[in-house]
GUFI-134708 format. One record per residue (C-alpha): residue number from 1; x, y, z. Coordinates in steps of 0.25 Angstrom, whole numbers, plus 5000, padded with zeros to 4 digits. Layout:
! residues N
MIRO, pos, c1, c2, c3
MIRO, NUM, X, Y, Z
...
This chain:
! residues 197
MIRO, pos, c1, c2, c3
MIRO, 1, 5123, 4720, 5496
MIRO, 2, 5128, 4713, 5509
MIRO, 3, 5123, 4719, 5521
MIRO, 4, 5124, 4718, 5536
MIRO, 5, 5112, 4723, 5543
MIRO, 6, 5110, 4725, 5557
MIRO, 7, 5096, 4729, 5563
MIRO, 8, 5095, 4743, 5565
MIRO, 9, 5088, 4747, 5577
MIRO, 10, 5093, 4760, 5580
MIRO, 11, 5084, 4773, 5578
MIRO, 12, 5088, 4778, 5564
MIRO, 13, 5093, 4792, 5570
MIRO, 14, 5104, 4785, 5577
MIRO, 15, 5107, 4776, 5565
MIRO, 16, 5120, 4781, 5556
MIRO, 17, 5123, 4776, 5543
MIRO, 18, 5136, 4776, 5536
MIRO, 19, 5139, 4775, 5522
MIRO, 20, 5153, 4771, 5515
MIRO, 21, 5158, 4769, 5500
MIRO, 22, 5172, 4763, 5498
MIRO, 23, 5180, 4761, 5487
MIRO, 24, 5191, 4751, 5489
MIRO, 25, 5201, 4746, 5479
MIRO, 26, 5191, 4749, 5468
MIRO, 27, 5179, 4742, 5475
MIRO, 28, 5167, 4751, 5481
MIRO, 29, 5158, 4747, 5492
MIRO, 30, 5149, 4755, 5501
MIRO, 31, 5142, 4752, 5515
MIRO, 32, 5132, 4758, 5525
MIRO, 33, 5133, 4756, 5539
MIRO, 34, 5122, 4760, 5550
MIRO, 35, 5125, 4762, 5564
MIRO, 36, 5117, 4765, 5576
MIRO, 37, 5121, 4778, 5584
MIRO, 38, 5134, 4771, 5591
MIRO, 39, 5139, 4765, 5578
MIRO, 40, 5133, 4751, 5579
MIRO, 41, 5131, 4746, 5565
MIRO, 42, 5116, 4744, 5561
MIRO, 43, 5117, 4741, 5545
MIRO, 44, 5128, 4739, 5536
MIRO, 45, 5128, 4738, 5522
MIRO, 46, 5138, 4738, 5510
MIRO, 47, 5139, 4736, 5494
MIRO, 48, 5147, 4726, 5488
MIRO, 49, 5161, 4731, 5484
MIRO, 50, 5160, 4734, 5469
MIRO, 51, 5173, 4736, 5460
MIRO, 52, 5172, 4744, 5447
MIRO, 53, 5180, 4741, 5434
MIRO, 54, 5188, 4751, 5426
MIRO, 55, 5176, 4752, 5416
MIRO, 56, 5166, 4756, 5427
MIRO, 57, 5175, 4765, 5433
MIRO, 58, 5177, 4772, 5419
MIRO, 59, 5162, 4772, 5416
MIRO, 60, 5157, 4778, 5429
MIRO, 61, 5168, 4788, 5430
MIRO, 62, 5166, 4801, 5439
MIRO, 63, 5153, 4794, 5443
MIRO, 64, 5159, 4781, 5449
MIRO, 65, 5161, 4787, 5463
MIRO, 66, 5148, 4792, 5465
MIRO, 67, 5141, 4779, 5458
MIRO, 68, 5150, 4771, 5468
MIRO, 69, 5145, 4779, 5481
MIRO, 70, 5132, 4781, 5478
MIRO, 71, 5126, 4770, 5468
MIRO, 72, 5135, 4758, 5471
MIRO, 73, 5136, 4760, 5487
MIRO, 74, 5127, 4770, 5493
MIRO, 75, 5114, 4768, 5486
MIRO, 76, 5113, 4753, 5488
MIRO, 77, 5117, 4755, 5503
MIRO, 78, 5107, 4766, 5505
MIRO, 79, 5095, 4756, 5498
MIRO, 80, 5099, 4745, 5508
MIRO, 81, 5099, 4753, 5521
MIRO, 82, 5090, 4747, 5532
MIRO, 83, 5094, 4756, 5544
MIRO, 84, 5090, 4770, 5545
MIRO, 85, 5102, 4779, 5548
MIRO, 86, 5100, 4794, 5549
MIRO, 87, 5111, 4797, 5541
MIRO, 88, 5122, 4791, 5533
MIRO, 89, 5137, 4795, 5537
MIRO, 90, 5148, 4792, 5526
MIRO, 91, 5162, 4797, 5524
MIRO, 92, 5166, 4811, 5521
MIRO, 93, 5171, 4805, 5508
MIRO, 94, 5157, 4801, 5504
MIRO, 95, 5153, 4816, 5505
MIRO, 96, 5151, 4817, 5490
MIRO, 97, 5141, 4806, 5489
MIRO, 98, 5132, 4810, 5500
MIRO, 99, 5117, 4809, 5498
MIRO, 100, 5105, 4803, 5505
MIRO, 101, 5108, 4789, 5509
MIRO, 102, 5094, 4780, 5510
MIRO, 103, 5088, 4793, 5512
MIRO, 104, 5098, 4798, 5524
MIRO, 105, 5108, 4809, 5523
MIRO, 106, 5122, 4806, 5521
MIRO, 107, 5133, 4813, 5529
MIRO, 108, 5149, 4811, 5525
MIRO, 109, 5157, 4812, 5538
MIRO, 110, 5172, 4814, 5541
MIRO, 111, 5178, 4816, 5554
MIRO, 112, 5186, 4829, 5556
MIRO, 113, 5195, 4833, 5567
MIRO, 114, 5186, 4844, 5573
MIRO, 115, 5174, 4853, 5568
MIRO, 116, 5175, 4868, 5571
MIRO, 117, 5170, 4871, 5585
MIRO, 118, 5163, 4883, 5579
MIRO, 119, 5153, 4874, 5571
MIRO, 120, 5144, 4871, 5583
MIRO, 121, 5145, 4856, 5580
MIRO, 122, 5142, 4858, 5565
MIRO, 123, 5146, 4866, 5553
MIRO, 124, 5139, 4864, 5540
MIRO, 125, 5142, 4868, 5526
MIRO, 126, 5133, 4864, 5515
MIRO, 127, 5134, 4849, 5515
MIRO, 128, 5146, 4847, 5525
MIRO, 129, 5147, 4850, 5540
MIRO, 130, 5157, 4849, 5551
MIRO, 131, 5151, 4843, 5564
MIRO, 132, 5157, 4842, 5577
MIRO, 133, 5151, 4831, 5586
MIRO, 134, 5150, 4832, 5601
MIRO, 135, 5162, 4823, 5603
MIRO, 136, 5170, 4834, 5595
MIRO, 137, 5172, 4825, 5582
MIRO, 138, 5171, 4833, 5570
MIRO, 139, 5164, 4828, 5557
MIRO, 140, 5163, 4833, 5543
MIRO, 141, 5150, 4830, 5537
MIRO, 142, 5145, 4831, 5523
MIRO, 143, 5129, 4829, 5521
MIRO, 144, 5122, 4824, 5510
MIRO, 145, 5111, 4835, 5511
MIRO, 146, 5113, 4850, 5511
MIRO, 147, 5101, 4851, 5520
MIRO, 148, 5106, 4859, 5533
MIRO, 149, 5095, 4854, 5542
MIRO, 150, 5099, 4840, 5539
MIRO, 151, 5113, 4842, 5539
MIRO, 152, 5110, 4848, 5553
MIRO, 153, 5102, 4836, 5557
MIRO, 154, 5113, 4826, 5553
MIRO, 155, 5123, 4834, 5560
MIRO, 156, 5116, 4834, 5573
MIRO, 157, 5113, 4819, 5571
MIRO, 158, 5128, 4816, 5568
MIRO, 159, 5132, 4824, 5581
MIRO, 160, 5122, 4816, 5589
MIRO, 161, 5127, 4802, 5583
MIRO, 162, 5141, 4806, 5585
MIRO, 163, 5138, 4805, 5600
MIRO, 164, 5137, 4791, 5600
MIRO, 165, 5146, 4786, 5588
MIRO, 166, 5158, 4790, 5580
MIRO, 167, 5151, 4794, 5566
MIRO, 168, 5162, 4790, 5558
MIRO, 169, 5167, 4777, 5564
MIRO, 170, 5155, 4768, 5558
MIRO, 171, 5159, 4774, 5544
MIRO, 172, 5173, 4769, 5546
MIRO, 173, 5167, 4755, 5550
MIRO, 174, 5159, 4755, 5537
MIRO, 175, 5171, 4758, 5529
MIRO, 176, 5180, 4748, 5536
MIRO, 177, 5168, 4737, 5534
MIRO, 178, 5168, 4741, 5519
MIRO, 179, 5182, 4739, 5517
MIRO, 180, 5181, 4726, 5523
MIRO, 181, 5171, 4722, 5514
MIRO, 182, 5178, 4726, 5502
MIRO, 183, 5190, 4719, 5507
MIRO, 184, 5182, 4706, 5509
MIRO, 185, 5175, 4708, 5495
MIRO, 186, 5189, 4710, 5489
MIRO, 187, 5194, 4697, 5495
MIRO, 188, 5183, 4689, 5491
MIRO, 189, 5184, 4694, 5477
MIRO, 190, 5200, 4691, 5477
MIRO, 191, 5197, 4677, 5482
MIRO, 192, 5188, 4674, 5470
MIRO, 193, 5199, 4679, 5460
MIRO, 194, 5209, 4669, 5466
MIRO, 195, 5212, 4657, 5458
MIRO, 196, 5216, 4644, 5464
MIRO, 197, 5225, 4634, 5457
């Protein structure tokens, strides 16, 4: 697995992890980005893009999405993680695949126009919450745990980190990096298929 590692000297409570799985043109890859409290990258790892053939798609059936998200992308990245982020943030589209990631809770986040001012900063319902940051930004969150004490700790941590960085921007950088890697891999693959006269 190709990796880029940067020394992580930031205390772990201030490290933020980001996970992303992308399916692009029938190819799948995943990545993890760990940043410090202002968004500077500390660690980046990704899985090689894989493509499934028609027979594999047929045999895996309804289990294919979960297999790709968990077994093919998330689990190998979790095993190779060297940094120590407090939590792992994913896009809200990953909420069905949340679990602990290398012993850390995962949170799926989505920016929203505003959270209700009546919530006092957060409103929780089972595994989901609406969070209002000090800067007035609203976040929709889904948690990997139903433990309300852990959820409240995560909400407080997210509100604290949001004072020094945009919580969703590094996730967008991770997605862009994965798209770039997938494009590079596709060009490499296509160049090997060309036959010169």
